[in-house]
Residue, then its C-alpha position, 0 to 999 in steps of 0.5 A: m699590810k700583809t706579809v707573804s711568807g713561805p719557804v725561802s732558799t738560803r741561796r736563791r729566790s728570784i725577784e719574779s717568784a717574789g711577785a715583782i716584775v722582772a727577774t734575772f738573778a737571785l734575791g737572797p734573804v738579805d735581812a728583814r727588809a727582803q720580806v715581800v709585802e703586799g699593800r697599796p703602792p704609793m700614789s706617785f707610782a701610778a703615773n711613774k712606773r719606771l724605777e730608773g725614773w726615781i733612782a740612778v747610780n752614778p759612776d762616782n758611786t753617788l745616787t741621783v734621786f728624782t722627785g716631782k716635788a719642788e723646793l719652795g724653801q720648805g726644805i723638802l729636798t733635804a727630807l726626801a734625800q734623807i729618806a732615799a739615803e736611809e733606804l739605800d744605805v748611803g750617806m747624805a753626801q752621796v745623794r744628788m737630788v733632781s726636782a720638778s722638771t718635765a725633762r727629767s723628773p717623775n710627774e707628781g702633779y703639784t707641790f702643795g697641801s703639805q703632801s711632799v713627804e707623804q707622797s714623794g717620800a712614800a714613793l722614794r722609800a719604796a723605790g729606794g728599798y726596791a733598788r737596794a734589794l736588787l743591788v744586794a741580791s746581785a752582789s749576793e749572787r756575784l760574791k757567792v755569799d748568803g745575802a744575810e751575811l752582807v752588810v751595806e754601808g755608804g753604797v758599798v756591799r761587803t762580806r764578813d771576810g772583807r770583799r766589797l762591791a760598790y753600787r757603781d760596780i754592780v750597775k757597771d756590770d749590769p747596766k739594766l739592773l735598775v731599768r724596770e718597773v718600780s715595785n713597792r713589795i720590799r719591806p722598808k726599814r723599820p723606824q728603830d733601825y733608822k740612822i738618818v731619818g728622824k735626825s736633823a740634817p743640814r739643808v741641802d739648798l742652804p749653802d749656796k744661798i748663804m754664800a750668795k751664789g746665784v741659785f734663785l731664778q731671779d739670778l739665772r743668766l744664760p748665754g745670749m739672754v735678753f730681757g722682757r717686760v709686760v704691760r698690764p692694763p689699768s684694770p682687770g678685763a680692760e681691752l686694748a683700744g689703740l697703740d702707737d708703738a713706733a717710738v717704742r720700737a725705735m728706742p735703744g736696745v728694743l728687739a721686739v714689741v709684742r702685741q697679741g690681742s690685749f697682751l702687750g710686752v717688749v723685749a730688749v737687749r738690756e734689762e734697763q732698756a726693757i724697763a724704759a721701753a715698757q714705761a713708754l709702751r704703757a704711755a702709748a697704749r689706750w684702753k677701754q675699761q669696764p665700769s667698776p670691775l671690782p666690788d666695794e671694798a668697804r662692804l667686804p667681806q660681810a657682804l659676801d652672802e650677797w654673791a651668786r653661790e652654790d651651797l654645799a652641805l658638808k655635815q648635817p645634824a643627826a636626826a633628833q632623838a628622844g633624850d637629846v640634851p637641851v640647849v640652855k645657852w646659845v653663843e652666836a658670832t660672825y667672823s671674817r678675813p679679807y683678801l690676802s696677798h702672797a706678798s712674795i719677797g721676790p716678784s715673779c720671774a721666768v726665763a724662756v727660750l724657743d729653739r728649733g720649735h722646742l720651748t724650754v721654760w724655767s719657772h718657780t711653778q709648783g706644778v711643772y706638768p700642769l703648767r706645761g699642759d696649759m701653756a701648750t694649749a694657749l700657745g698652740m703647741r704639743p706638750d712634748d714640744v714644751d719643757v718646764i724646769h723648776v728653779q727656786a725663787a725668792g718667795c712662794y706660799g701657793h699659787n702666786g704669779a710664777d705660772d703667769a710669768a712663765f707664760d709671759a716669758a714664753l709669749l715674748a720668747r717666740e718673738v726672738p727665737k734662740r734668745p733666752v728671754k728673762l721676764q721679771w714682774s715689778r713689785q707693783d705687778e706682783f701685788a696687783w696681778s698675782p692671784v690672791g687669797p679670797p675673803m671669808l665670812m664665817r657665821v657660827k651658832a653653838g649651844l651649851s648644855a647645862d653641864g657646859k658641853v657643846v651639844d649643838w653646832s651650826y656653821e656657815l661659811w662664804s668664800n670663793s674657790h681657793a684653787t685656780r692653778p693651771g691644769q684644772p678643768g673647764g678653763l685655762n688658768l694663765l693671766g696672759a692667755w685671757y688677754l690674747g683675744k682667743g676666748y680663754r677664761m679662768s676655770p669655774p670654781a672647783k669643788i674639792p671633796q672633803p677632807f682636803g676641801n677648798g674654801d671649806r678646808n677644816a670647816v668641819p670641827p675636830y670636836a665631838f659635838p653630838r649635833q652638827r650642821v656645816l654649810y659651805h656657800l661656794l661663791n661663783d662671783m670672783p671679781l679679784r682672781p683667787g688662788s691657792l694661798r697657804t692653807l686655802g680655807g683652813h686659815g679662816n675656818l680654824y680662826a673662826i672655830e677656835s675663836v668661838m671655842d674660847e667664847l663658848a668656854l667663857a660662856a661655860g665658865a671653863d678654862p679654854v684648855a680644859f674646855r677643849l680637852a673635854h670635847l676632844a676624843d682623839p688621844r693624839a689631839r689631846a696629847v698635842l694640846q696638853a704638850a703645848a699647855d705644859k710647855a707654855g706653863w698654862n695656868t688656869a688661875r692666871k689673871t689678866d691685868g687688862r693689858s697682857g693676855r694669853g690665848v690657845a687654839y688647836g687644829r688638825y690640818k685638813t682634819i687628817s694631817t698634822y695636829v697642832a696646838v698654839i699658845v700666844d702671849v700678847d701685850v696690848d697698848r690701849g693708847n695706840g691700839r697696837v698688839r704686840v706678841t711677846r711669846a708663841v709656843a706650838a706643839v706639833d704631831a706630824g707622825l714620823v718626823v724625817n728632819p726635826d729641824g725642818v719641821i721646826s722651821q716650817c712651824e715657826g714660819g707658819v706661826v709668823q705668817g699666821l700672826s702677820w695675817a691676823l695683825m696687819e695683812q689686807l689687800r686693798f683696792d678701789r672699784q678699778a684696781v688693787t691699790s696696795v701695791d707696795w710694802r707701805s700699803y701692804p705691810i707684813m710682820r718685820f723681824d723686830e716684831v717676831p716674838p720668841i717661838e718655841i716648837v715642841i715636836v710630839d714625835r711618833p716614829n711608828d706612825e705615817s709622816l704628815g705634812a707640817g708646812e701649813a698646820t700652824l697658820g690657822p691656830a696661830s691667828a686664832a690663839l692671837a685673837n683669843a689672847f687679845a680677848n683674854a687681855t682686854g675682855k673685848r674681841v676683834r672678830h674681823l681680821p686684821m686686828t689693826p690699831e683702828r679695829v683694836k681701839a674701836a673694840l676697846r671703846e665698845a661697852 
């Protein structure tokens, strides 16, 4: 970032002369932040060029702050409020957050990839600093005081002699002050001057939840609301062959039976009436099913290499040169993970109303604008005639059924104009029809030199696309649209470039290996609908890479922590690994008793984001094959931490989910349909199974903030697998580590 310097008047400097867009008054030398800087504007400004689209001053001297990111339970509204409050010198209680809504918020695409602080945070930091500079410059001119002598606190600008101007008064006298193009040319606060950012703040979304107020989408009630249910086919791709719905239409409370192609739904006055009508409609429908539309579960994921694919070389080995270190020992291993469900605690839900040609949908989508686009296409409407408003719901780890439920609600709402329709999925529908995390197969061959260093690394992985959200090119990604008989289909597999990646996220190892070959087999066959599940391919790749690193350390006769440190060149990576080892009390001389063990894993999410090291302690019951996690420690370097408590919560949640995926989660199916449709057939980690978790934050306030929401999952699963191997001398390479697989591994010679 380059500073633009030059002579500055002690009383006047116009915004325009400083390089901004519109100037009508002075911008005095308020403080160091008034220095005009040049640099790349935040990416979110590209589609949202108006300052009033980010910041508004209210008559009660509070601020409305707009973000295109959605609160999914990750605490992002709190962190973004802290950033805005910091730059504008107001208290947290003065900030009113408005999140993702096509009617009110900026278009920031999706809320995904742990990028909200990086993207929206950067935009609000710049917009807030610019708005403050405008407000203070206006106060400087009106109060006839040099800007350097003004102090701002609580949204009030005051002079040394006690005169005051509140933000609301400044804007009241000049309503168009903040109505202009946004600029990033005002230097934001220095980290050493922060009063709010970097300190834990109470979550702004928690009080209403704790007090059981109706904040979730499932709790939403609107005047005149009616209720809908959708009847899914018995298997993917089945076509409706016949329907006698006369008896259903005559049932109490039924307002409409909706049939469009093979899409079936019902609307009723009361929810229990809609449920009963849907059951009757299901019994009245006749379907033509495809023969065996799903693969043979018993052969997956090991048989993924048989599917049609496109091979993408991510990293090729350097040309062999004289003096290349020879390999004296090879380690080869194959790892896999199964299909995974989002397992959202609250089944997907949406509310929609069509009123005078305008459709409004309330949804727990992670992308209000992309969803609006796909919905408008499928409904034959103009995007401007559709609004999507985000409302929090109980459970979301990526692309679950939220977008599909929104489209379901919209289809039903068109049949009962002016009546809001609440569409609720059942638990069975949530498991059977939500997008799923694809299976992954990873094969590794690595060579050690005589001095125990990895000198050759070959890595191949097979997986479907992990990205099929609405708004992606080449298709229309809404479940209900595929059954309308209009030819809509899912988008083709997305090739997302490194380092973000798709199934290949984190496939390139973070270690300094002189010879590397990484090949991603992007599978075109997608019998079960894949979707973005937390970390995309990062979970499977980190699990495989870090498990192999332990196997290599064992082959080299080296301590697992020391072995990783010997291959890490990045000082931040080394620091976070050492911090985890220190906190856990890692002891190279620690011996296992055949039952208890300890494992470590390291990863940098997306290779450009948060650094994480996780250490897990386990106890293995050899009799019943159950693995109990007794302790987990994670060290995290997320750069500048806005809300430490929020980072800790996100990392704890990631550890829990990573352990749950590794120990027990697996979507089950036969050749016709998903069979794990409840909590008994798809268990997740329970509260009494969660171990004590300790999070160490390696704070770097002078570095850019990095998203922490997904960083701990892959390392947690790998550290668990390594702890089991340390305890038993055996290894379970194919997730999940069920008691059956554990006992089978223990029986191996």
